[in-house]
N, C-alpha and C positions, 0 to 999 in steps of 0.2 A: 613456277606459279606461286604467288604469295597467298598464304593461308591466313584468314582472319580468325581471331579468337571468338568463339560463340558466346553470346551473353546468357546462355543457359547452361545449367549443370544438373546432373541427376543425383538426387539424394540417395545415399546408401541405405538409409533406414526405411523410408517409405517408398523408395524406388520411383518417385515422381520427378519429372523434368520441370525445373523451376528456374526463374530468372536469378541472376547472381545477387540481386538486392535481397533475395530471400534467404541468404546464407550469411552467417557470421564469419568474419575474417579469421577468428580464432578456432572455428569449427567448420572448415571448408567442405567437409564430406557429408555433413548433416544439415538439413534445412532448419531455419529458426523454429518452425513449428515442432519438429521432432526434438530439438534440443530442449525447448520449453517443456514438452511433455515428459521427457526423461527427467528433467530437473524436478518438476512437480511430483512425479512418482517417487523419486528418490527421497524427497522431503517427507513424503507420507509414509515411507517404509520405516517401520519401527526399528529395524536393525541398523539402518543408516542414519536415523534421526539424530542420535547423539553426536555422530561425526559431523553432520551438517550444522547442528546448533553450535558445536565447538568452533567450527570453521567460521560461521557467521560472527561469533563473538570475537574471535581473533581479528577478523577483517575490520569489524567496527571500531576496534581500538587503534588502528593505524592512524598516524597523523594526517595522512591525505584524506582518509574517510571522515575523520572528525572535522577537518576544515570544510569538506564538501557538505556535511550535515549542517554545520553552522551557517554556511552561505545559503543553502537551500531554505533553511528556516527563516533567515533574514529576508530573502526574496518573497517567500510565502506570506510573511507578516506584512510586507509592503504591499503586495498584490491584493491581499484580503484584509485590509486594514480594519474594516467595520466588524468582521468576524472575530478578529484578534481582540479588539476592544470589548466586544460583547462577552467573549469567554473570560477575559480578565476581570470584568466587572462582576460576573457571577462567581468566579473563584474567590475574589477578594471578599465578596459579601458572605460566602460560606465560611471563609476563614475568620471573618470578624463577627460571625454569629448573627448577621442581619437577616439571612435566609437559611433555611435548613434543607439539607438534601433529603428528598423523599424517596420512597421505593417506586419502582416502575408502576405506572398507572394501569398497566395491562396484566402483569404477572407477579407483582410485588417483590421482584428481585432487586438487587442493588442497581441504582439508576444513574444515568448521565443526563445532563441538561441539554434539551433539544430546543433550538431557536427556530421558529417559523420565519421570523423577521429579525435580522441582526440589528436593525435600527431601534428595536425595543428590547434591550438586553435582559430585562427582568420578566418579560412575558415568555415563560419557558414551560415545556412539558417534560416530565420526568419519565425517561424510558431506559430500560436495560439495554445492554449492548446489542442484543439480537433485535429487539423491537425498534431501536434507534436506527439500525442499518436498514431494516425492512420498510419502516414507515417514513423515515426522514430522508433516506438516500436510495430507496428502491433497489436494495441489494438483498440477495438471498443468503441467509446464514444457515449452515448445516445444522 
């Protein structure tokens, strides 16, 4: 009798039965969810933090990674052309002294330029990183 391979596997970490698509090929015994949780916890662990940062730095300097980053940036600039032009216009104006970077309008910290509408590059709100993420991008910053 011919036995077919099951499309499911049990994760050794969470012990849940999951579809094969939910496992990385490089980590066949742990589901993607568990691998991500482990990686995030490891990055937060102060003891491991130095090792992780060193590893990230080494990896970012490889020729393959540099080529990937350059290509990703080129695609992003092509895909989000108006956003790229608006950012460039503001950065050039700051550099040339035509506009001045102001503090965050909410908390007075160092600010970033936030565009409500990229077709109007000089209509900006000055927001710190935290408030820019929360108000402009609806992300929670710790």
